C-alpha positions as CSV (number, residue, x, y, z in Angstrom):
1,X,-0.2,26.0,-1.3
2,X,2.7,26.0,1.2
3,X,0.4,26.9,4.3
4,X,-1.6,23.6,3.3
5,X,1.7,21.4,3.0
6,X,2.9,22.7,6.1
7,X,-0.2,22.0,7.8
8,X,-0.3,18.4,6.4
9,X,3.3,17.9,7.8
10,X,2.3,19.7,11.1
11,X,-0.6,17.2,12.0
12,X,1.3,14.2,10.6
13,X,4.4,14.9,12.9
14,X,1.8,15.7,15.9
15,X,0.0,12.4,15.4
16,X,3.4,10.5,15.2
17,X,4.7,12.2,18.4
18,X,1.6,12.2,20.8
19,X,1.2,8.3,20.0
20,X,1.5,6.6,23.3
21,X,2.5,3.3,21.3
22,X,5.9,5.4,20.4
23,X,7.2,4.6,23.9
24,X,6.8,0.8,24.0
25,X,10.0,-0.9,21.6
26,X,8.6,-2.5,18.9
27,X,5.0,-0.8,18.8
28,X,6.0,1.5,15.9
29,X,7.7,-0.1,12.8
30,X,8.1,1.2,9.1
31,X,7.1,-0.2,5.9
32,X,9.7,0.7,3.1
33,X,7.8,0.0,-0.3
34,X,7.9,0.2,-4.1
35,X,5.2,-0.1,-6.2
36,X,5.2,-0.4,-10.1
37,X,2.6,-0.4,-13.1
38,X,5.1,-1.3,-16.1
39,X,2.9,-0.7,-19.4
40,X,3.5,-3.2,-22.0
41,X,0.5,-2.0,-24.6
42,X,-2.5,-0.2,-24.3
43,X,-4.6,-3.2,-22.9
44,X,-1.7,-4.9,-20.9
45,X,0.6,-3.7,-18.3
46,X,2.4,-5.8,-15.4
47,X,2.4,-4.9,-11.6
48,X,6.0,-5.1,-9.6
49,X,5.8,-4.6,-6.1
50,X,8.3,-4.7,-3.0
51,X,7.4,-4.1,0.5
52,X,10.2,-4.7,3.4
53,X,8.1,-4.1,6.8
54,X,10.0,-3.6,10.3
55,X,9.0,-4.3,13.6
56,X,10.5,-1.4,15.1
57,X,10.6,2.8,13.6
58,X,14.4,1.7,12.3
59,X,14.5,-0.7,9.4
60,X,16.8,-3.4,11.6
61,X,14.4,-5.7,12.5
62,X,12.4,-7.3,9.8
63,X,8.8,-8.2,10.2
64,X,7.8,-9.2,6.9
65,X,9.0,-9.3,3.0
66,X,6.2,-9.0,0.7
67,X,7.3,-9.5,-3.2
68,X,4.0,-9.2,-5.5
69,X,3.5,-9.3,-9.2
70,X,0.7,-9.3,-11.6
71,X,-0.9,-8.9,-15.1
72,X,-3.0,-6.0,-15.5
73,X,-6.0,-6.1,-18.3
74,X,-7.0,-2.4,-18.6
75,X,-10.7,-2.2,-19.9
76,X,-10.5,1.4,-19.7
77,X,-8.6,4.4,-18.1
78,X,-11.0,3.8,-15.1
79,X,-11.1,0.1,-14.8
80,X,-8.4,-2.4,-14.4
81,X,-8.4,-5.9,-13.9
82,X,-5.6,-7.9,-12.3
83,X,-4.5,-12.0,-11.9
84,X,-1.5,-12.0,-9.7
85,X,0.7,-13.6,-6.9
86,X,2.4,-13.0,-3.6
87,X,5.0,-14.2,-1.7
88,X,5.3,-13.0,2.1
89,X,7.6,-14.1,4.5
90,X,7.2,-13.5,8.1
91,X,9.2,-13.1,11.4
92,X,8.8,-12.8,14.7
93,X,9.9,-9.3,16.9
94,X,13.5,-10.1,17.9
95,X,13.4,-13.4,16.9
96,X,17.3,-14.8,16.7
97,X,16.0,-17.3,13.9
98,X,17.9,-15.9,10.7
99,X,14.9,-17.4,8.3
100,X,11.4,-16.4,8.9
101,X,9.2,-18.4,11.0
102,X,6.1,-18.5,8.5
103,X,6.1,-18.2,4.9
104,X,2.8,-17.6,2.9
105,X,2.1,-18.2,-1.2
106,X,-1.0,-16.6,-2.3
107,X,-2.9,-16.2,-5.6
108,X,-5.5,-12.7,-6.0
109,X,-7.7,-11.4,-8.4
110,X,-8.4,-8.0,-8.2
111,X,-10.6,-5.1,-9.6
112,X,-9.6,-1.6,-9.4
113,X,-12.4,1.3,-10.2
114,X,-11.1,5.0,-10.4
115,X,-13.8,8.0,-10.4
116,X,-13.3,11.7,-9.8
117,X,-15.5,14.1,-8.4
118,X,-14.4,17.7,-8.8
119,X,-10.6,17.7,-7.4
120,X,-11.0,14.3,-5.4
121,X,-10.1,11.1,-7.3
122,X,-11.6,7.9,-5.4
123,X,-10.2,4.4,-5.9
124,X,-12.2,1.4,-4.9
125,X,-9.8,-1.7,-5.1
126,X,-11.5,-4.8,-4.3
127,X,-9.3,-7.9,-4.1
128,X,-9.8,-11.9,-3.6
129,X,-6.7,-14.2,-2.2
130,X,-6.1,-17.8,-1.9
131,X,-3.4,-18.4,0.5
132,X,-1.1,-21.1,1.5
133,X,0.3,-20.0,5.0
134,X,2.6,-22.8,5.8
135,X,0.5,-25.7,5.3
136,X,-2.7,-23.9,5.7
137,X,-5.1,-22.8,3.0
138,X,-7.2,-19.7,3.7
139,X,-9.4,-17.1,1.4
140,X,-9.6,-13.7,2.0
141,X,-11.5,-10.7,0.8
142,X,-10.6,-7.2,0.8
143,X,-12.0,-3.8,0.0
144,X,-10.3,-0.6,-0.1
145,X,-11.4,2.8,-0.4
146,X,-8.4,5.7,-1.6
147,X,-8.8,9.5,-1.9
148,X,-6.4,11.4,-3.9
149,X,-6.4,15.6,-3.2
150,X,-4.3,17.6,-5.4
151,X,-2.7,20.5,-3.3
152,X,-1.1,22.8,-5.8
153,X,-2.8,21.9,-9.2
154,X,-6.3,20.8,-10.1
155,X,-5.1,17.5,-11.1
156,X,-2.2,14.9,-10.0
157,X,0.6,16.0,-12.6
158,X,4.7,16.6,-12.6
159,X,4.9,19.1,-9.4
160,X,2.0,18.2,-7.6
161,X,2.2,17.9,-3.7
162,X,-1.3,16.0,-2.8
163,X,-2.6,14.0,0.1
164,X,-3.7,10.3,-0.1
165,X,-5.9,8.7,2.4
166,X,-7.4,5.2,2.5
167,X,-9.1,2.7,4.6
168,X,-9.0,-1.2,3.9
169,X,-10.8,-4.1,5.5
170,X,-10.0,-7.4,5.3
171,X,-12.2,-10.4,6.0
172,X,-11.8,-14.2,6.1
173,X,-14.4,-16.4,4.5
174,X,-14.2,-18.9,7.6
175,X,-12.7,-18.7,11.3
176,X,-12.6,-15.5,12.3
177,X,-14.5,-13.4,10.0
178,X,-12.6,-10.1,10.6
179,X,-9.2,-10.3,10.0
180,X,-7.9,-6.5,10.0
181,X,-8.3,-2.9,9.3
182,X,-5.9,-0.5,7.7
183,X,-6.2,3.4,7.9
184,X,-3.5,5.4,6.2
185,X,-3.0,9.1,5.6
186,X,0.1,10.6,3.6
187,X,1.8,13.5,1.3
188,X,3.0,12.6,-2.0
189,X,4.7,14.5,-4.5
190,X,4.5,13.5,-8.3
191,X,8.4,13.7,-9.5
192,X,7.4,12.7,-13.5
193,X,4.5,11.3,-15.5
194,X,6.2,7.9,-14.0
195,X,7.0,8.5,-10.3
196,X,5.7,10.0,-7.5
197,X,6.9,9.4,-3.4
198,X,4.5,9.0,-0.4
199,X,5.3,9.5,3.4
200,X,2.5,8.5,5.6
201,X,1.0,6.9,8.6
202,X,-0.6,3.5,8.6
203,X,-2.9,2.1,11.5
204,X,-3.4,-1.2,11.8
205,X,-5.9,-3.2,13.7
206,X,-5.7,-6.8,13.8
207,X,-8.2,-8.4,15.9
208,X,-7.8,-6.7,19.4
209,X,-4.2,-5.6,18.7
210,X,-2.9,-2.2,17.2
211,X,-0.2,-1.2,15.8
212,X,1.2,1.9,14.1
213,X,3.4,2.2,11.3
214,X,5.8,5.1,9.1
215,X,5.3,4.5,5.4
216,X,7.7,5.4,3.0
217,X,6.7,4.5,-0.7
218,X,8.2,4.8,-4.2
219,X,5.7,4.5,-7.2
220,X,7.5,4.1,-10.7
221,X,5.5,3.6,-13.9
222,X,7.5,3.1,-16.9
223,X,5.7,3.0,-20.2
224,X,7.2,0.2,-22.5
225,X,5.0,0.7,-25.3
226,X,6.2,1.4,-28.5
227,X,6.2,4.9,-30.1
228,X,4.1,5.0,-32.9
229,X,6.5,8.1,-34.3
């Protein structure tokens, strides 16, 4: 298990250090993220999310602030429907303007399907977005396939190191069809039933422009259901 973790970390470091974009100021950024699924009943939960995205590897040059929330309906343990709202404030690189250059409000509808094959956990996420970017209205469709592999235990539970990998494609319903693609892999650790952290690498391509990000994420899923005891 230790060898698997060391190998994963070594690959991650090599990818980061060998990428030529590291030498270009502003071409390697970071995302600091929080995600929460706050369970309020057997069928319902509240989604909460904050992402602080930076143009540079140091969190001193903000690229975007994303705030997202939503209501989840759990059809069963492997199927989740979500309706939510997101706000995105975007800043130009090294801009002297303190306020964002553009703001976006969006509504989204989402379906998550989960299945397992041996030790692998697959998560399919389908999302529709209605976006108001400044005064421009846009629709977008997203699909993400994420795979989790526990390293030191059969399943992801307290004390588990795991790998997480995903690819997500974004397409528009008009104008330019292809919007962007994100490829991500990370090493994660499950601290408790409610809390995990991931440190990973994201490669995002928007049209012909690609950029790399270091990602640090915390997931906190408190359960507010009343105990039956």
